[in-house]
C-alpha positions as CSV (number, residue, x, y, z in Angstrom):
1,S,0.0,0.0,0.0
2,P,1.4,3.5,-0.8
3,Y,-0.1,4.9,2.3
4,N,2.3,3.3,4.8
5,A,5.5,3.6,2.8
6,T,7.7,5.8,5.0
7,D,11.3,6.7,4.4
8,P,13.1,9.4,6.4
9,N,15.4,10.0,3.4
10,V,12.5,11.5,1.5
11,S,10.0,12.6,4.2
12,S,12.3,14.6,6.4
13,L,13.5,18.2,5.9
14,R,17.1,19.4,5.7
15,R,18.6,22.7,6.7
16,D,20.7,24.3,4.0
17,P,23.1,25.8,4.7
18,V,23.6,24.2,8.1
19,L,25.7,27.1,9.5
20,Y,25.3,30.8,9.9
21,Y,27.8,33.3,11.0
22,I,28.3,36.3,13.3
23,A,31.1,38.8,12.6
24,Q,32.1,41.8,14.7
25,G,34.6,44.6,14.4
26,K,35.5,47.2,17.1
27,W,37.8,50.2,17.3
28,T,38.9,51.9,20.5
29,G,41.0,55.0,20.8
30,T,42.2,57.2,23.7
31,L,42.5,60.5,21.8
32,T,43.5,62.6,24.8
33,P,44.0,61.9,28.5
34,H,40.4,62.9,29.0
35,L,38.6,61.5,25.9
36,L,38.0,57.9,24.9
37,L,36.1,57.0,21.7
38,Q,35.1,53.7,20.4
39,G,33.0,52.3,17.5
40,G,31.9,49.0,16.3
41,F,29.9,47.1,13.6
42,S,28.5,43.6,13.6
43,I,26.7,41.4,11.2
44,N,24.5,38.5,12.2
45,K,24.0,36.6,9.0
46,E,21.2,34.0,9.2
47,D,20.3,33.1,5.6
48,W,19.1,29.5,5.8
49,D,16.4,27.3,4.3
50,V,14.5,24.3,5.7
51,V,13.7,22.4,2.5
52,Y,13.0,18.9,1.1
53,Q,15.6,16.3,0.5
54,P,17.3,16.5,-2.9
55,G,15.1,15.5,-5.8
56,I,11.8,15.8,-3.8
57,Q,10.7,19.3,-4.9
58,Q,8.6,19.2,-8.1
59,V,7.5,21.7,-10.7
60,P,4.2,23.3,-9.7
61,F,1.0,22.0,-11.3
62,T,2.6,19.0,-12.9
63,P,1.3,15.5,-12.1
64,A,4.5,14.8,-10.0
65,W,3.8,18.0,-8.0
66,Y,0.3,16.8,-7.0
67,A,1.6,13.3,-6.3
68,G,4.6,14.6,-4.3
69,A,2.7,16.3,-1.5
70,S,3.6,15.1,2.0
71,H,1.5,12.3,3.5
72,L,0.8,12.4,7.2
73,D,-0.8,9.5,9.1
74,V,-2.4,11.1,12.1
75,A,-2.9,7.7,13.8
76,L,0.6,6.2,13.1
77,L,2.3,9.6,13.5
78,T,4.3,9.0,10.4
79,R,5.2,11.2,7.5
80,S,6.0,10.0,4.0
81,V,6.5,11.0,0.4
82,A,7.9,14.4,1.3
83,G,8.5,16.7,4.3
84,A,6.3,19.5,5.4
85,V,6.3,23.0,4.0
86,N,9.6,24.5,2.7
87,S,10.8,27.7,4.3
88,F,13.4,30.1,2.9
89,N,14.6,32.5,5.5
90,K,16.7,35.6,5.5
91,Y,17.1,36.9,9.0
92,D,20.0,39.4,8.8
93,R,20.9,42.0,11.4
94,Y,23.4,44.8,10.8
95,V,24.4,46.7,14.0
96,W,26.7,49.7,14.4
97,N,27.5,51.8,17.4
98,G,29.7,54.6,18.5
99,S,30.4,55.9,22.0
100,G,32.6,58.1,24.0
101,A,33.7,59.0,27.5
102,Y,35.0,62.4,28.7
103,V,36.6,62.5,32.2
104,T,37.2,65.8,33.8
105,G,37.4,66.6,37.5
106,A,34.4,65.2,39.5
107,H,32.5,64.3,36.3
108,T,32.6,61.5,33.8
109,I,30.4,62.2,30.8
110,R,29.4,59.3,28.5
111,F,27.5,59.6,25.2
112,G,26.8,57.4,22.2
113,I,24.6,56.1,19.5
114,Q,23.5,52.6,18.5
115,D,21.4,51.4,15.6
116,S,20.4,48.1,14.0
117,Y,18.5,47.2,10.9
118,G,17.8,44.3,8.5
119,P,15.3,42.0,6.9
120,A,13.3,39.2,8.4
121,Y,12.1,37.6,5.1
122,V,10.3,34.3,4.9
123,S,9.0,32.5,1.8
124,Q,7.2,29.2,1.8
125,I,6.3,26.6,-0.8
126,A,5.1,23.0,-0.8
127,N,4.5,20.2,-3.2
128,G,0.8,20.1,-4.0
129,D,0.3,23.2,-1.8
130,A,-0.9,20.8,0.8
131,Y,-0.3,17.6,2.8
132,Y,-2.6,14.6,2.6
133,N,-3.9,13.2,5.9
134,F,-4.5,9.5,6.6
135,T,-5.7,7.4,9.5
136,N,-4.0,4.0,9.6
137,G,-3.5,4.3,5.8
138,V,-7.0,5.3,5.0
139,P,-7.5,8.8,3.4
140,L,-8.9,11.3,5.9
141,N,-8.8,14.8,4.5
142,V,-6.4,17.4,3.0
143,T,-4.7,20.2,4.8
144,A,-4.4,23.0,2.2
145,Y,-1.7,25.7,2.4
146,N,-2.1,29.2,1.0
147,T,1.4,28.7,-0.6
148,P,3.3,30.2,-2.2
149,A,3.6,32.8,0.6
150,V,6.2,35.6,0.6
151,S,6.5,37.6,3.8
152,R,8.8,40.7,3.8
153,P,9.1,42.3,7.3
154,Y,11.9,44.8,7.6
155,L,13.4,46.6,10.6
156,N,14.3,50.1,9.4
157,A,15.8,51.3,12.6
158,D,16.2,50.3,16.2
159,L,18.1,53.5,17.2
160,G,19.2,54.7,20.5
161,I,21.0,58.0,21.4
162,Y,22.1,58.5,24.9
163,G,24.0,60.7,27.3
164,M,24.9,60.3,31.0
165,D,27.0,61.9,33.6
166,T,28.6,60.5,36.7
167,W,29.2,63.1,39.4
168,R,31.4,62.3,42.4
169,F,31.0,64.3,45.6
170,N,33.0,63.0,48.6
171,R,31.7,59.5,49.2
172,L,28.7,59.8,46.9
173,S,28.5,59.1,43.2
174,I,25.3,59.9,41.2
175,T,24.9,58.7,37.7
176,A,22.0,60.2,35.7
177,G,21.3,59.4,32.0
178,L,18.7,59.8,29.4
179,R,18.2,57.7,26.3
180,W,16.1,58.5,23.2
181,E,14.9,55.6,21.2
182,Y,13.4,55.3,17.7
183,L,11.9,52.0,16.4
184,S,10.7,51.8,12.9
185,A,9.5,48.6,11.1
186,E,7.5,47.9,8.0
187,I,6.1,45.2,5.8
188,Q,7.6,45.8,2.4
189,P,5.6,45.4,-0.8
190,S,5.2,41.7,-1.6
191,S,3.7,39.5,-4.3
192,A,3.2,35.8,-4.8
193,S,2.0,33.8,-7.8
194,A,-1.2,31.9,-7.8
195,G,-1.2,28.6,-5.9
196,R,-3.5,25.6,-5.9
197,F,-5.9,27.2,-3.4
198,V,-5.2,30.9,-3.6
199,P,-5.0,33.4,-6.5
200,A,-2.0,35.6,-7.3
201,R,-1.6,38.3,-4.6
202,T,0.1,41.7,-4.5
203,F,0.2,43.8,-1.4
204,A,1.4,47.4,-0.9
205,M,3.6,48.7,1.9
206,V,2.4,48.4,5.5
207,D,4.0,50.9,7.9
208,C,3.1,53.7,10.3
209,N,2.0,55.8,7.3
210,T,-0.6,53.3,6.2
211,V,-1.7,52.1,9.7
212,K,-1.6,54.9,12.2
213,G,0.1,53.9,15.4
214,L,2.0,51.0,13.8
215,G,5.8,50.5,14.0
216,C,7.2,54.1,14.5
217,F,7.9,54.6,18.2
218,K,9.8,57.5,19.7
219,N,10.5,57.1,23.5
220,W,12.5,58.6,26.3
221,S,14.2,56.3,28.8
222,P,15.6,57.8,32.0
223,R,18.3,56.0,34.1
224,L,19.5,56.8,37.6
225,G,22.1,55.2,39.8
226,I,23.6,56.1,43.2
227,V,26.6,54.6,44.9
228,Y,27.7,55.6,48.5
229,D,31.0,54.6,50.0
230,L,29.7,53.6,53.5
231,F,32.9,53.9,55.5
232,G,35.1,55.9,53.2
233,S,37.5,53.0,52.8
234,H,36.5,52.1,49.3
235,Q,35.6,48.6,50.5
236,T,31.9,48.8,51.2
237,A,29.4,50.4,48.9
238,L,25.6,50.9,49.0
239,K,24.0,51.0,45.6
240,A,20.6,51.8,44.2
241,G,19.4,52.2,40.7
242,F,16.3,52.9,38.5
243,G,15.8,52.5,34.8
244,K,13.1,52.4,32.1
245,Y,13.7,49.9,29.3
246,N,11.5,49.7,26.2
247,T,10.6,46.2,25.0
248,P,12.6,45.2,21.8
249,I,9.6,44.3,19.8
250,V,11.4,44.7,16.4
251,T,9.0,43.4,13.7
252,S,6.5,41.5,15.8
253,I,3.9,44.3,16.0
254,V,3.9,45.0,12.3
255,N,3.6,41.2,11.6
256,N,0.2,41.3,13.1
257,F,-0.9,43.4,10.1
258,N,1.0,41.5,7.5
259,P,-1.4,40.5,4.7
260,M,1.0,37.8,3.5
261,F,1.1,34.9,6.0
262,L,1.1,31.2,6.0
263,T,-2.1,29.5,7.0
264,T,-4.0,26.2,6.5
265,V,-7.5,24.8,6.2
266,N,-8.8,21.2,6.3
267,I,-11.0,20.1,3.4
268,P,-12.8,16.9,2.7
269,W,-11.1,14.3,0.4
270,N,-12.8,11.4,-1.4
271,D,-10.0,9.2,-2.9
272,V,-12.1,7.7,-5.6
273,N,-9.4,5.9,-7.4
274,H,-7.6,4.8,-4.2
275,N,-4.2,6.0,-5.4
276,G,-3.3,8.1,-2.4
277,I,-3.2,11.4,-4.4
278,A,-5.7,14.1,-3.7
279,E,-6.6,15.0,-7.3
280,G,-8.1,18.4,-8.1
281,A,-6.8,21.8,-9.1
282,G,-8.5,23.6,-6.2
283,F,-11.4,23.8,-3.8
284,G,-14.4,21.7,-4.9
285,Q,-12.6,20.2,-7.9
286,G,-11.8,16.6,-8.6
287,E,-11.7,14.6,-5.3
288,L,-11.5,17.8,-3.1
289,G,-14.3,19.2,-1.1
290,P,-15.4,22.9,-0.9
291,N,-13.6,25.6,1.1
292,P,-15.1,25.7,4.6
293,N,-13.5,29.1,5.2
294,P,-14.4,31.9,2.8
295,L,-11.7,34.1,4.4
296,F,-8.9,31.5,3.9
297,G,-5.6,33.3,3.4
298,V,-7.2,36.7,4.0
299,L,-6.0,38.8,6.9
300,Q,-8.9,39.1,9.4
301,N,-10.5,42.5,10.1
302,R,-8.0,44.0,12.5
303,A,-7.9,47.6,13.8
304,L,-5.1,49.3,15.8
305,D,-5.5,51.9,18.5
306,P,-4.2,55.1,16.8
307,N,-2.6,55.9,20.2
308,F,-0.9,52.5,20.5
309,Q,2.3,52.8,22.5
310,R,5.4,50.7,22.9
311,E,5.6,48.3,25.8
312,Y,8.2,49.0,28.5
313,N,9.3,47.9,31.9
314,L,10.6,49.7,35.0
315,Q,13.5,48.2,36.9
316,Y,14.7,48.9,40.4
317,T,17.7,47.6,42.2
318,V,19.2,48.1,45.7
319,G,22.3,46.4,46.9
320,I,25.5,46.3,48.9
321,Q,29.0,45.4,47.8
322,H,31.9,44.6,50.2
323,E,35.5,43.7,49.4
324,V,36.2,40.9,51.9
325,M,39.9,40.8,50.9
326,R,42.0,42.0,48.0
327,G,40.4,40.6,44.8
328,V,37.4,39.0,46.6
329,T,34.1,40.8,46.5
330,L,30.8,39.9,48.1
331,N,27.5,41.2,46.6
332,F,23.9,41.2,47.7
333,N,21.2,42.8,45.5
334,W,17.4,43.1,45.3
335,N,15.9,43.5,41.9
336,R,12.4,44.3,40.8
337,R,10.9,44.5,37.3
338,S,7.4,45.5,36.3
339,D,5.9,45.6,32.8
340,Y,3.7,48.3,31.5
341,Q,1.5,49.0,28.3
342,Q,1.5,45.3,27.3
343,V,-0.2,44.5,24.0
344,V,-3.8,43.2,24.2
345,T,-6.1,42.1,21.4
346,L,-9.8,42.4,21.9
347,N,-12.8,41.1,19.8
348,N,-15.4,43.8,19.8
349,A,-17.9,41.5,18.2
350,V,-18.3,39.4,21.4
351,P,-19.2,41.3,24.6
352,A,-18.9,39.9,28.1
353,S,-22.7,39.5,28.2
354,A,-22.5,36.9,25.4
355,W,-21.5,34.1,27.8
356,T,-23.6,31.8,30.0
357,P,-22.0,30.1,33.1
358,Y,-22.2,26.3,33.3
359,E,-20.8,24.2,36.2
360,I,-18.6,21.2,35.6
361,V,-16.4,19.1,37.9
362,N,-12.6,19.0,38.1
363,P,-11.9,15.3,37.3
364,L,-8.7,15.4,39.4
365,D,-10.2,16.3,42.7
366,G,-14.0,16.6,42.3
367,T,-14.1,20.4,42.9
368,P,-16.6,22.5,40.9
369,I,-15.4,24.6,37.9
370,T,-17.4,27.3,36.3
371,L,-17.3,27.0,32.5
372,F,-18.8,29.6,30.2
373,N,-20.7,28.8,27.0
374,L,-21.0,31.2,24.1
375,Q,-24.6,32.1,23.4
376,P,-25.9,30.9,20.0
377,A,-26.6,34.4,18.7
378,Y,-22.8,35.2,18.9
379,F,-21.4,32.0,17.5
380,G,-19.8,32.3,14.1
381,L,-19.8,36.1,13.9
382,P,-16.9,37.7,12.1
383,A,-14.3,38.9,14.5
384,Q,-13.8,42.6,15.0
385,V,-10.2,42.5,16.3
386,Y,-8.9,45.6,18.0
387,Q,-5.3,45.8,19.2
388,T,-4.4,48.2,22.0
389,N,-2.4,48.6,25.2
390,S,-3.8,46.7,28.3
391,R,-4.7,48.4,31.5
392,Q,-2.3,47.7,34.4
393,S,-5.2,46.6,36.5
394,T,-5.9,43.6,34.3
395,R,-2.5,42.7,32.8
396,S,0.8,43.0,34.6
397,N,4.0,41.1,35.5
398,T,6.1,41.8,38.5
399,Y,9.4,40.1,39.2
400,D,11.3,40.1,42.5
401,G,14.7,38.6,43.0
402,F,17.4,38.5,45.7
403,E,21.0,37.7,44.5
404,T,24.0,36.8,46.5
405,S,27.3,36.4,44.8
406,V,31.1,36.1,45.4
407,T,33.6,37.2,42.8
408,A,37.3,36.4,43.3
409,R,40.2,37.5,41.1
410,L,42.9,35.2,42.2
411,P,46.7,35.2,41.7
412,R,48.2,34.3,38.3
413,G,45.0,35.4,36.5
414,A,42.6,32.9,37.9
415,F,39.0,33.9,38.3
416,L,36.2,32.4,40.4
417,F,32.5,33.2,40.7
418,G,29.7,31.8,42.8
419,G,26.1,33.0,42.9
420,W,22.7,32.2,44.4
421,T,19.4,33.8,43.4
422,I,16.0,33.6,45.0
423,E,13.2,34.8,42.8
424,R,9.5,34.9,42.2
425,Q,7.2,36.5,39.6
426,F,3.6,37.4,39.8
427,D,1.5,37.5,36.6
428,R,-1.9,39.0,36.0
429,D,-3.5,38.1,32.7
430,C,-7.2,39.0,33.3
431,D,-8.1,40.8,30.1
432,M,-9.8,37.7,28.6
433,T,-7.4,37.3,25.6
434,A,-5.6,34.1,26.4
435,G,-6.2,30.5,25.7
436,T,-8.8,30.9,22.9
437,N,-9.1,32.1,19.3
438,L,-12.5,33.7,20.2
439,L,-11.0,36.4,22.5
440,N,-13.1,38.1,25.2
441,D,-13.5,34.6,26.6
442,P,-14.2,34.5,30.4
443,N,-12.9,30.9,30.5
444,S,-9.4,32.4,30.4
445,L,-10.1,34.1,33.8
446,R,-9.5,30.9,35.8
447,F,-6.2,31.3,37.7
448,C,-5.5,34.6,35.8
449,D,-4.3,36.6,38.8
450,W,-1.3,35.1,40.6
451,T,-1.5,37.9,43.2
452,G,-4.7,36.4,44.5
453,K,-6.9,39.4,44.1
454,L,-9.0,39.1,40.9
455,Y,-11.5,36.3,39.9
456,Q,-10.5,34.0,42.7
457,E,-14.0,32.7,42.7
458,L,-13.2,31.0,39.4
459,G,-10.0,29.5,40.7
460,T,-8.0,30.1,43.8
461,I,-4.2,30.5,43.7
462,P,-2.9,29.6,47.2
463,G,0.6,31.1,46.6
464,I,3.5,31.3,44.3
465,P,6.7,29.7,45.7
466,H,10.2,31.2,45.4
467,R,12.6,29.3,43.1
468,H,16.4,29.1,43.5
469,E,19.2,29.4,41.0
470,F,22.9,28.5,41.6
471,K,25.9,29.1,39.5
472,L,29.7,28.4,39.9
473,A,32.1,29.5,37.2
474,G,35.8,30.0,36.9
475,S,38.8,30.2,34.7
476,V,42.5,29.2,35.3
477,P,45.5,30.0,33.0
478,V,47.6,26.9,32.5
479,K,50.8,26.2,30.5
480,W,51.7,27.3,27.0
481,G,49.2,30.2,27.0
482,F,46.1,28.1,27.4
483,E,43.2,29.1,29.7
484,V,40.7,26.5,30.9
485,N,37.2,27.6,32.0
486,G,34.2,25.9,33.3
487,S,30.8,26.5,34.9
488,V,28.0,24.7,36.7
489,Y,24.4,25.8,36.6
490,S,21.6,24.5,38.6
491,N,18.3,26.2,37.8
492,P,14.7,25.2,37.7
493,V,13.3,24.4,34.3
494,Y,11.4,27.5,33.2
495,S,7.8,27.7,32.0
496,T,8.8,30.0,29.1
497,N,12.1,29.4,27.4
498,F,13.7,28.8,24.1
499,A,13.8,25.1,24.8
500,T,10.0,24.7,24.5
501,N,10.4,24.9,20.8
502,L,12.7,21.9,20.6
503,A,11.6,18.5,19.4
504,F,11.8,15.6,21.8
505,N,15.5,14.7,22.5
506,N,16.7,17.4,20.1
507,T,20.3,16.7,19.0
508,T,21.2,20.0,17.3
509,Q,20.4,22.8,19.7
510,V,22.6,24.1,22.5
511,Y,21.0,26.3,25.2
512,S,23.1,27.9,28.0
513,P,20.9,28.3,31.1
514,A,22.8,31.4,32.1
515,A,22.4,33.1,28.7
516,Y,18.8,32.1,27.9
517,F,16.9,31.2,31.1
518,A,17.9,34.3,33.1
519,G,15.1,36.5,34.3
520,Q,12.3,34.4,32.8
521,T,9.3,33.0,34.6
522,Q,10.2,30.3,37.0
523,G,8.7,27.0,36.0
524,F,5.4,25.5,37.0
525,Y,3.8,22.5,35.3
526,A,0.2,22.8,34.3
527,V,-2.6,20.3,33.7
528,N,-5.0,21.5,31.1
529,W,-8.2,19.9,29.9
530,S,-9.3,20.3,26.3
531,I,-13.1,20.2,26.3
532,T,-15.4,19.9,23.2
533,P,-19.2,19.2,23.0
534,T,-18.3,15.5,22.9
535,T,-15.7,15.3,25.7
536,R,-16.5,12.8,28.4
537,Y,-15.2,12.6,32.0
538,P,-12.4,10.0,32.5
539,A,-13.7,6.7,33.7
540,D,-11.6,6.9,36.8
541,C,-12.3,10.6,37.6
542,R,-13.4,11.9,41.0
543,C,-16.8,13.1,39.7
544,P,-20.5,12.2,40.0
545,N,-20.8,10.8,36.4
546,P,-17.6,9.0,35.2
547,G,-17.7,8.6,31.5
548,G,-20.5,11.1,31.1
549,L,-20.6,14.1,28.8
550,V,-18.9,17.2,30.3
551,D,-20.7,20.0,28.5
552,P,-22.8,19.1,25.5
553,G,-23.9,22.8,25.2
554,L,-20.4,24.0,24.5
555,R,-21.2,26.1,21.4
556,Q,-17.8,27.7,20.7
557,G,-16.1,24.5,19.7
558,S,-13.5,23.8,22.3
559,E,-12.0,25.3,25.5
560,L,-8.7,24.6,27.3
561,I,-9.4,24.6,31.1
562,P,-6.5,24.6,33.6
563,L,-7.1,22.1,36.3
564,V,-4.3,22.9,38.8
565,A,-3.3,26.2,40.3
566,P,0.0,27.9,39.1
567,G,2.8,27.0,41.5
568,S,1.2,23.8,42.8
569,R,3.4,21.6,40.5
570,V,6.9,22.9,40.1
571,T,9.3,21.9,37.4
572,P,12.5,19.8,38.0
573,R,15.9,21.3,38.3
574,L,18.2,21.6,35.3
575,T,21.9,21.1,36.1
576,Q,24.5,21.6,33.4
577,I,28.3,21.6,33.4
578,D,30.1,23.4,30.6
579,I,33.8,23.6,30.0
580,G,36.0,25.5,27.5
581,V,39.6,26.3,26.6
582,R,41.1,29.4,25.2
583,R,44.5,30.1,23.7
584,L,46.2,33.4,23.0
585,F,48.7,33.9,20.3
586,H,51.0,37.0,19.8
587,P,52.3,37.0,16.2
588,R,53.8,40.5,16.9
589,D,53.9,43.0,19.7
590,N,50.7,44.8,18.8
591,M,48.6,41.8,17.8
592,T,46.8,39.1,19.7
593,L,44.9,36.2,18.2
594,S,42.5,34.2,20.4
595,A,41.0,30.8,19.6
596,Q,38.5,29.1,21.9
597,A,36.4,26.0,22.0
598,E,33.5,25.2,24.3
599,I,31.7,22.0,25.3
600,F,28.2,22.3,26.7
601,N,26.4,19.8,29.0
602,V,29.5,17.7,29.6
603,I,27.6,15.2,31.8
604,N,25.0,14.8,29.0
605,A,22.1,15.4,31.3
606,S,18.7,14.9,29.8
607,T,16.4,16.8,32.1
608,V,12.8,17.1,30.8
609,L,12.3,20.7,29.7
610,T,8.8,20.4,28.5
611,E,6.1,17.8,29.2
612,S,2.6,17.3,27.8
613,E,0.2,19.3,29.8
614,T,-3.0,18.0,28.4
615,L,-5.3,15.6,30.4
616,G,-5.7,12.3,28.7
617,T,-8.3,9.6,29.0
618,S,-7.3,8.8,32.6
619,V,-6.5,10.8,35.7
620,A,-3.7,8.5,36.7
621,P,-1.3,9.2,35.2
622,Y,-2.9,12.2,33.6
623,L,-0.1,13.5,31.4
624,A,1.3,11.9,28.3
625,G,5.0,12.5,29.1
626,A,8.0,14.5,28.0
627,I,8.0,16.6,24.8
628,A,11.5,18.1,25.0
629,R,14.7,17.3,26.9
630,Q,17.9,19.1,27.8
631,S,20.2,19.3,24.8
632,Q,22.9,16.7,24.4
633,T,26.6,17.4,24.7
634,R,27.6,19.9,22.0
635,A,30.8,21.8,21.0
636,C,31.3,25.3,19.6
637,Y,34.4,27.3,18.6
638,G,35.3,30.9,17.8
639,S,38.2,33.2,17.2
640,R,39.2,36.8,17.7
641,C,42.0,39.2,16.6
642,S,43.0,42.3,18.5
643,L,45.4,45.1,17.3
644,S,46.6,47.9,19.5
645,S,48.8,50.9,18.8
646,D,50.9,50.5,22.0
647,G,51.0,46.8,22.4
648,T,48.6,46.7,25.2
649,I,45.7,44.3,24.9
650,G,42.6,44.7,27.2
651,G,41.0,41.5,28.6
652,L,37.6,40.2,27.9
653,R,34.7,41.6,29.8
654,R,32.9,38.9,31.8
655,A,29.1,38.5,31.5
656,N,27.0,39.0,34.6
657,T,25.9,36.0,36.5
658,F,22.2,35.5,35.8
659,R,21.3,38.2,33.3
660,P,23.4,40.4,31.1
661,P,23.7,44.0,32.3
662,Q,21.5,46.6,30.7
663,N,24.1,49.4,30.6
664,I,23.6,52.7,28.9
665,L,27.2,52.5,27.6
666,A,28.6,49.3,26.3
667,G,32.3,48.7,26.7
668,G,35.0,50.2,29.0
669,V,38.3,51.9,28.9
670,G,40.9,49.9,27.0
671,S,44.3,50.5,25.4
672,K,45.3,53.7,23.7
673,Q,44.0,52.5,20.4
674,R,42.6,49.1,19.7
675,L,40.8,47.3,16.8
676,T,39.0,44.1,17.6
677,L,37.7,41.6,15.0
678,G,35.9,38.5,16.0
679,V,34.1,35.5,14.4
680,R,32.1,33.1,16.3
681,H,30.8,29.8,14.9
682,P,27.6,28.9,16.9
683,C,26.6,25.3,17.3
684,A,24.6,24.1,14.4
685,G,21.0,25.4,14.7
686,S,21.5,27.2,18.0
687,P,20.8,30.9,18.6
688,P,23.9,33.0,19.3
689,V,25.2,33.0,22.8
690,Y,25.5,36.4,24.6
691,D,29.0,37.6,23.7
692,P,30.6,40.8,25.1
693,L,32.3,41.4,21.8
694,D,29.0,41.3,19.9
695,V,27.7,44.9,19.9
696,S,24.3,43.6,18.7
697,S,23.8,41.6,21.9
698,Q,23.9,44.7,24.1
699,Q,20.4,45.3,25.5
700,S,18.9,48.7,24.9
């Protein structure tokens, strides 16, 4: 039978090219005893495609093209004939910056400018503009794509201009700064030829001139820092700081108004001749059924608040730093971060009065749950989507963390760091926009307020526990110019992190907990129940009618109901050991070459990062198991070249413990004049690691 013929050599996708590159250049010059200038440029070149295996792609609208569509057996979970949709990606980022520092008397004045720009293009095609679905080899239906699709978002400018002054008066130092930011993005004109299920399309430019309030933001960000020498001995300092930081949304907001996007729709299929090929040139032709969605491939009616503002957060920090002995420093800090003006999407076609409460039973513990059913008069109405900024009273996120760390710069160039962080975050998402495509859905109000104030009658949250992070890192120079470094992380697995996008037991990605998990929501596992009109209670549930229908009057199609309170099931700890080696070469007095290699996850730990959170047919066990695990052991390498006018080479700046610093000025005082060039080869498929040399990685 052609339906069960699976071969990974033809049904998988390949990445071409496998690698992408990052290159940086930096110049530093001390022009006078009081004036330091530096400038840099970096390129993050990510042009890569995820495409069929060689020989699988067919010429559109030929018999081989129709026959070459991917086959997916939803019962056997196998794919054959071809892979899924092909994606051609061009994610390039060009970054330049310039900065200066002028020191005179009691003042240190810093100033600078940073900008980045580049495309985020994606194009997609597929054999047959579809994939054919089967159940145990029996034709089921066809999932139609609106391919070919050509999306052309472009970041015009992510610009920041800043100035700051540090004023020293006796034991007190006050640093005040102001940063002006301009963010501009657009969807460039795009066109795509006709496909099997969509006509030819041409779209004009989408930017802040065509949609008022979109993608052109001008914002001020103040910063303030205070340091007080407690005893006048330069060994103990009290520190406090405040800063406003705008969210780096880049092209995400304009993409909400992108008329060219990839979407799918399922259509009936009657395989009359039993050849496993969905024959027909389009909807309702040949063996294909009609289009169930008249708006297939058309951007839904979406309006934007003309006064829409950029999201930002306010950060506060208070701490004490004490030099225990020469080269050994003890730090204790309290940090708080609160988000403001978060994006919210409303559906004005469905008011709050359109829902009727209906009581069901939690199958895990037998407690009542209030479910809301959409009234028939409102079902199927076209959405009237409106995007605006949320009110702080209904959507907010507040993070509190306490950090203790010890930094030791030891003899012979050795370095040691140890840190411990206790942290907790309170989320409030009570604007009825989460967990459903209908929006304005009161079913999303269950457990929506982690602070325990709003809508507790729909689901009580007893308390959010503190979580703990630990890190130990160090480096030691050894013989022949080599430096060995290593680190140990022990953090909870986070609810929201890059790893949730991994496939189970992924073998190509490398994720550093320090670089990517820092400052994100500490992890809690959920148990969600997907309910439709035909859903029945599990036979072993703690409920009055095991096996009975849950809510036959559920008109809106389906709901995802959380069954356990946030914080009641915490995630496991992720422990990872990384090691590296670096070698410095000095071809001549004013040149230094650096080569480095790193190995991540030396112990090859396989902590479960993501598990299925959907209730199955039984309450014990009620989850299906792991979806993604910690990355396997991986190696990376990189190089750097430094040139100086006086033969003095500055050392590498070390990244902060748990989260990179959000400095107004990136970089520090170095040699009289220095030019630095670096190339880093990331592990195949992994995002770039935070690198002090990469000016594009500096947070704005």
